N, C-alpha and C positions, 0 to 999 in steps of 0.2 A: 279600296281602303280610303278614307275621309283626309283631307288636310289637316285636320286637328289628330285624327288618328294618327297620321303618319308622324305631325310633331312631337306627338306623346311617345310613342315607340322609339324615336330615335332620342328625344331625353332621357328616357329610361337605360337606352343603349352606353350615350354618354354617361351617364351617372355611373353605372356599372365599370365602362372605362377609367373614368377617374377615379374610382374606388380602389380599382387593382392597377392600374398601369399609368405612365405617362409619358408625353411623344416625347421622340429623339429625331427629329426628321421624318420621315414618312413612317419609321417603324415603331410598334408600341413595344416597351419593355417594362416588364414589372419591377417595380423598386427594390432594391436589395431587401428592406425591411420587411415586404411582403413574401418574398419569395423564401427567405430565412422563416418566418412563421409556417410558410404552408409545408414547406420541406417538413416543419417538425412535426407539425398535425400528418403529413402522410407517415413517418415513422411510428406515431402513435396508432392509427391503424393497422400498420404493419406487424406492431407488437403485440397487438391485441389477436392478431391473427396467432401468433405463436405461442403465445402464454394463453391458457385457457383461462384461468383466473382471474384476467383483466378484461375480459371481453364483459363483463358487466359494471366495470370500475369507470368511474368520471375520468374524463380525459386529464385532468389536473392531475390524478392519481396515476394516468399511465406516463405522464410528462414526468414524473418523479421516478419513475422506472427507466424510463431513458437516460437520466441524469446518473442514475446509480449504475448501469449499463456500460453507456457509451464513454461516460467522465469520469468517473471512479475506478471502475473494473476494467475499463477498455479493451474489453472482451467480451462479445456477446453469449458466446460458449462458456465463461468463466461462473457465470452463476444459475443457479437453480431457481424454481419457484418458490421454495420455502426460504431461500436467502432472500429474496426480495420481499415476500411477506414479514420476514424478520426486522429488515433494515426500513421498509417504509412505514411509516409512525403517524402518517396522514387522518387524522379522525378528530374527532370531537374532543374539546381538551387537550390537545396535545401539545398547548404551550407555545404554539408557533414552531415547531419543529417537524419537519415532513419526513427527515431521514436521518438514523442515527446509526452508526457503524464505526468500525475500526478502520483505519487507511489500508487497505487490501495491498496498495502499491508501497507502503511505508514499512520500515524493520523494526519501529520503535514503538508498535503500538499506538499511534496518534488516533485520539478522539475525533471522529468527524461530525460535525451538526450542520444540517443543511435545512435550507426553506426554499421552496419552488412556487414559482408564481405563472401558471397556462396563461397569461396575455397577450392580446396584439398590442397593447401600448402599457406605458409605467411613467409614474413620476418619480422625482428625485426626493418626494416625502413618502410616498406609498414604499419605497426601497428602504428609506431609512427607518421606518416603522417597524417594517419586517425584522429587519437586523436587530431594532432594540427589544422586540419581542425576545429573539433567541437568544442574545446576551442575557436577559432579564432570566429567562428560563432556567440558562447554565447557572447564573449566581444562587439564587433563589434554592433550586433542586438540591445544588451542592452544598446546599446549607439545610438542607431537609426541611426546607418549607414548600413542598408540595401539594397544599391541599386543593387546589385548582388545578392540576394536570391529573389527566386521566394514568391509571394505577398501571398499565400496562406500557406505556411511555416510562414511565418514571422507573418500573423494574429494568425495563431494556438499558434505561441510562445509568443507570448503577452497576449493573451488569458491565457494561462496557467500561464504565470510570474505574473499577476496582484494576485494570489491566495498564491505567496508565502509571508510568514511571516517571523520575527526573528528565530523562531524554525524550519523554512522549511530548506531544504539542497538541492543542485542542486548537483544532482546526473549522472554521466555521464558512461555509459554502452558500451564497444566494444564487440560484437560478432563475432564469426567467426566458420565457420566449419573446418576449417585446424588444425590441432595437434599445440601442444604447442612446441615442441621440445626443444631447448635450448634457448627460448625467454624468458628474464628476465622482469618478470611483475614488481619488484623492481626498475628496471631502468628506465621502463616505467613512471610508478608513481612520480618517482624522477623529470622526464623532464617535465612531464605533471604540474605539482605543482609549476613548476617556472613560469609558466602563470599566475598566481592569486595574486597578493599582498596579499590579504587577503584570504587563502583557508580553514578558518575554518569550513566554512557552504558546501565544496566541497569536493565529494567523486568520487572516480575513480574504476570502475570495470573493468577488462579485461576476457574475457570469449572464451575459448579455445572449441572445439568438444567436448571432453570428459565432461567438466563440462556441456555443454549443454545437453548430452545424459543423464548424472546423474539426469537433472533437469526434462526432459521428463519422466525417469522411474519412478522417485520418484512421478511426479504426478499420472501417470496410476496404481500405486500400493495401491491408497488409499482404505481402506475399511470402509464400514458403521459403525460399532459398534467394541469396544475391549471386547470382553466377556470373552477371555480366551488366557492365556499364560505361558509358561515356560521361566524360566533364567536357566541357568547353573552356580554353584559357585565352587569355587576352592577346597574345601577338605568336605569329608562327614561331613554334621551337623555342619560346622564352621558356627555356628550363633551368634550374640549377643541381645539377646532377652531384650526388656522391658515389661515387663508383657506380657499381651496378646497383645498388640495393636500395636509392633511396632519391627522391626528387623533391625538390619545391616548385610548386609554379602558383600562378595567380589565377584561381578558379571563379568563373563566372556563379554569381549568385543562384541567377535563375536555371541554371541546368544542376546546379543542387537540390533548389526547390523539384524540378522536373524527377530528380531520382527519389526524392522522398514520397512524391504522389505514387510513383508507381510500386516501389517496395515497402512503404511505411517503416514502422519500427524494425523490420528485419535488415533496414539499413545498417541497425545498431547493432546487431546480433554480437560483435564481440567485443563492445562496449561497455565498461563495468557494471553500468546501468541502462536501462532505455529511459526515453524522455518522461518524467515526470512532472507534473505540473506543480509549481512552487509558490508562486507569484512574487519572488524574491527579487530583490534588486538587481541581480545580474539579468534577469529575463528583462526587466523594464528597461533597462541601461541598451540591452541589444535593441529592443524595438526601438528605443528614442532613435537611437542611432540610422536604423533603417529607414525611419519616417521623416528625421527631419536634416540628416546630413548621411546620405548614403555615400557621398563622394569618399567620406574620412571612415568610412567602415573598414576599410583595409587596416587603417594606423590604428584603429580605436579595438578592434577585433583581433582576439591571438590566433582565428583562422580555425581550419579543422583535420585533423590526423587519421589517413586512412590506410590500413594496413591491407595486406591483396598477396594472393598468391603470384601474380605476376602485375606487369604495367607497360604498354608500349605507347611512345608519343608519335603522332601522324598529324603535324602540320598544327591547327588549333585545337587538336583533340586528344584527349589521353583515355585509354582505353583500358577498363579494369577486370580483372576476372578473380572470382570467389574473395570478395571484400568487404571491407566494412568499416564503417566510421568508428574510431576507436578512442577519438576525444574531440568534443567540439558538437554532441548531440542536443544542447539545448539550442547553438546557433544555428545547426538544421532545422530543428523543428520551427524558430522564430522565422526562419527564411521561408520556410513553408508555409505558415500561415498567415501571412504578412501580401495582404492584397496588393502591398506598393511594390513587390517584389514583382515584375513581369518582363516581358521581352522589348517593352518601350523604355524601360527604367532599369536597366541591369545595371552591375557594379561588380566588382571583384575583392575577395577574399585571400588570406594566405593557405595555401594546403600544402602539407606533407603529406608524401605517399612512400609507404615502407614497403618495401620486397620482403616477404616470409623467410625465415632463416631457420635451415633445420634438415635433417635427411629423414623423418618421419612425421607424424602429428602431434605425439606429444612435444617432442622438440620446438615444432613449431607455435604450437599451443602456449608453451612457457614462454618462447620469445614474444609472443604477443602481448602477454601477459606483463611481463616487465615493460616492453612498451608503454602498454595501457596505464601502469599505474603511475610509471613515470610523466605522463602526459596528461593525467588528471588531475593534478594539484591546482588547476585552473579554477575549478569550481569544487568546493569542499564536498567531500565522499565520505560515506560511511565506512568503518572500520570493516564490515561482512562484505563491502563493496569489492574490495581490495584482494577480496578470496574468490570472488566469482569465477574465475576462469583457471584458479589453480587445480593440479592435476588431481589431487587429493578428492577436489569437487566433484572431476569430471566421473570418475572413480563412484565415488559415495552416491552420486545420482544413479549410475546403472544396478548399485546393490538394493537402493532403496527401491527401485523400478521392480526390482525380484522377488521383494517382498508385497508388494501392491501398491507402494505410495509413488506419486509424483514428485519429484523434488525439482522444485526451481532455485537454479542457483543465481538467477538474476530479478530483480524486482521488474516487474512488467512482463515477465516470459508467459506465454498462453499455456493453460491449462488444458489438457486434451478432455474430451466431453466426459470420457467415462471416470474420471478422477475427479469430478467436479463437487462430489460430497466433501465438508471442509474436513473431513479427520481422513481423508484419501490423497491430499494433496498438500505439502507443504513448502519452507524455503529455508535458506542458510541461514537468515536470522531466527526463525522458530524454532528450530533441530538445534541450535546454540543454546538459545534460552531455555530450552526442555534439558539439554544436557548440563547446564547449570543447577536446574532443579533435581534432576534424577543422579544424574550420574556424580555431579559434585557436591551435593545438597546447598545449595548456595540461593535458597527460594528468593531472601530477600536482594541479594544484587542482581538476579535472575529477573524480579519486578522493576528493580529501581536503576539499575545501569547494565542492561544484556550486553552492550556491548563489551565489557572485558572479555567475554567467549573467545574474541577475535583480536584482542590487545597482544601485540608481542612482547610485553612486561610482563604476561601471566604465561603458564603451562596451559592453560583450560582449552585451546583449541587443539593441542596436540592429544590432551587427554580424549576428545570426543569424538575426533575426526579422524586419527591416524593411528589407533589402535587396531582395534578387531571391527571393520566397518560391518560384517554381514551380523557380528553381534549388537553392534549400537543400531543397526537399520530394525532390526527385529524389537529391541526395546522403543525405538522412535516409534513405530508403528502403532505400538499400546500408547504411549506415552499422549500421539496426537486423540486417540480418542479419547483417553482419562482426560484432556484438557476440556476437549467438545464436550464429553459429557458434564462436565461441570455445570452447563450453564442449565441443563435439564435439572440437575440435582439442586443445584442453589433454589429456583423456584417450588419446590416440594419444599426443601429445607426451610423456608420463609414461613410455610404454613405451619410448619410444626412448631416452631420458633423463630424468634427475630433478633439476631445481634450483629454487632459491628464488625464482628470479627469474620464473620460467616463471608459477609460481601467482599471483604478485603482477602480472604483467605486462597485464592487462585494458585497460584506458584507454591504455598507453603503445603497444599493438599497434595500435589501433584508428586512433592519431594517425599512428602510423607508417605505414600503409596509406594513409590519406589523404596524407600526405607523399609518399609514392614517386609515388604518382598525380600529385599536382602538379607533382612535381619532372620526370616526365617529360612533362608537356604543357607544360611553359615557364613553370608560375606561379609556380612557386618555383625560385631559382636558388642554384648554388654557393657566392656571394657572400651570399645569402640565408641560408644553412644556419648560417653563421656568426655571422650579427647575430642570431638569435636568443635571446632570453634577455637582452638587453642593457637594454632597458626597455621599459615596456608600449607605450611611443608606437611604437617601432620595429616591436614586435612585432603590433600591430593593422596596422599600416602595411603588413608583408608577407605576415603569415598572416592578415589580415580580408579580404582583397580575394580574390575566386575568381575574377576573370577571367571569362574563357569556359567555363568546364568545365561539362558538362552531366551527366558522369558520374566514379564512381572507377576501376573497371576496362573496357576494352573487351570484354568478357565477358558473356555471358547471365547474369544472376541466376537464382538457384536451380539451377543447374546445376554437375554433378562438376569441371567446366573453372574455375569460379569459385572453387569450395573450393579447389582444388590452388592457384590463383593465391594466395589469401589465407594457406594454411598457410605458402605459401615465404616470403613477408613476413614471418608471423606468426615464423617459423623465424629469419630474418635478424636481426631485433630482439632477440629474444631470445638467441640465440647471443652475439652484440655486446655485449649489455646483461650477459650473466652475465659476461664479461672483463670490464668496466669496473668491476661489482660486487667481483669477487674482488680487483681491486686495491683498492677503496676500503675493502675490509673488513680486508685488509691493514696497513693504515693505523691502521685505526680498529675491533678485533675487537670492540667492544660493537655494529655497526654491523648492523642486520638489513634483510632485502631488503624488507620493509614500510615501512621508512623510507627507505629508499633511495631508493624508487620513488614516496613522497609528493610529492617535490619536481620542480618542473619543471627546475631546474636540474641534477639526475642526468639525465634524458632530453636536454638540451641538451648535456650532458658527453659523454653518449654519444655523438650526433651529431655533434658537432666532432672528437671524439677518433677515430671510426672511421667517418668519412664516406667516404673513399677505399673501403674495404672495402664497405661498403652501398650506396653509389654504383654500384660492379660488378654488385652482387646486383640492383639494381634495373634497370641497363639491360639485363640479362641476360634477365631477367622478361619484362620487355614487349618484347622482341624476339622471344622466342617467342611471346609472345601475339598479337602483330600479324605 
């Protein structure tokens, strides 16, 4: 080899090294920015092997799939190919929205709109422009200005938007495989929020390469159970005891981080909810204290609470068996994902450890639930979270499994592969919402404020969950499919005729199918129809009693005949509802279909004024079915 050739080869090698590595002493270390990008790239190739339909897709499309699976669903086995195809809207004229879905980890049908950029590097202006495009899409399409947007994307958006109630949020998420560098997310957020006059229900999350890699690794480190673990404390025997039942210790942040690295979300199995990314102030405050004032973390943070079967203290170690963090999940997660928490930069936080009390599993479970509820007021939780570990929910989950449905009592719980079809798994929030629709005949409330199903000021929860659970489970199995089928129906209905009522009629349609079935079976009478809506006592007396009903339709579920029957009932209530809406809008031209159907009174208004026509349709349908 000549000297010139040698120099050329060396130049090529050096250029390659400079592109991928930098020197630290004599060891070549890949920059974190490059490592994160290449890690994501490897996951793209892995995903193409798993999902056949992704193999011919560009890497940018598969990157969107990664974001959905690992960041939004947090479980690779929780989502099917069909789900991914529906959620990913990345195509020509998509309005800058690459993913559209309702938050699978939210109990209030939050609308999630995402854009993803599979880039090595990205600038502040590129992120800002992408966010502006998403905001403009939402504002314009909500105002029916969608001439320049693909029909499929508009259809998907309108279907999801019908689920939004007063408790729902609109969450915008921007994902990129590029590193953050010096891009200010605070500045991006301030600029973005200016586009919304009322931003109280709007949230923005911006995730860079390191954030996405953390999400992937967190998902992949989950273990089935937490049987034993060790935590380090600050000094030998530095323990404050309460009898033999509980202790308070100063626990090492690094040892907490290690436990989460081993067990993942199962470390929070008895918490009222798993960690759910929120981007809210409390998470930012925890992060800021870790990064800037770790020596004050003990004073600034309420610490964590652990519930266990037993604990022992041995010098500077606490050994735990059959344990779970029941308060402080956000703290645990922030410690885990923060690179500043390590053996060289350790600090301590308060940790309360409580031994289970009770002679059997039910007593221990109830005691743990009581402790968890009391401990979780540090961070606001939803009403249905408070019921997550209650005994009736444990029993209801078993009954639901017996009828072929996987029932999640906690947000973020893993769905087994065989139940991944949308109508084969559900959760406490969704069953409460369906119960408000079908059992209590409150479709407006179910859409607008579903949390009342778990509010102690009402008796709705008892009516849904503490009556005949087997009966309710069988009915819920059908309701889940009816709710799922509504999306298929609305696509075909829009081709027949388009009206604003149809796009907003999901909960009304579910309520009416159940009402029609109950009327046919004699559970609700003509006289009852006119009493509905008079007052809550009358409502519960009439609608809360399911009598001897065993099923909704006398047709085999998951068949074309079942679909046709449901479609007919959907058309019946929508067509009659549209007539009543037209009259109401004539008297109030500012009335919208969304606001009209937010009220239960509008549903009762339709029933009472169109009952003779509705009754004929119901009788004709069931006569044919029988």
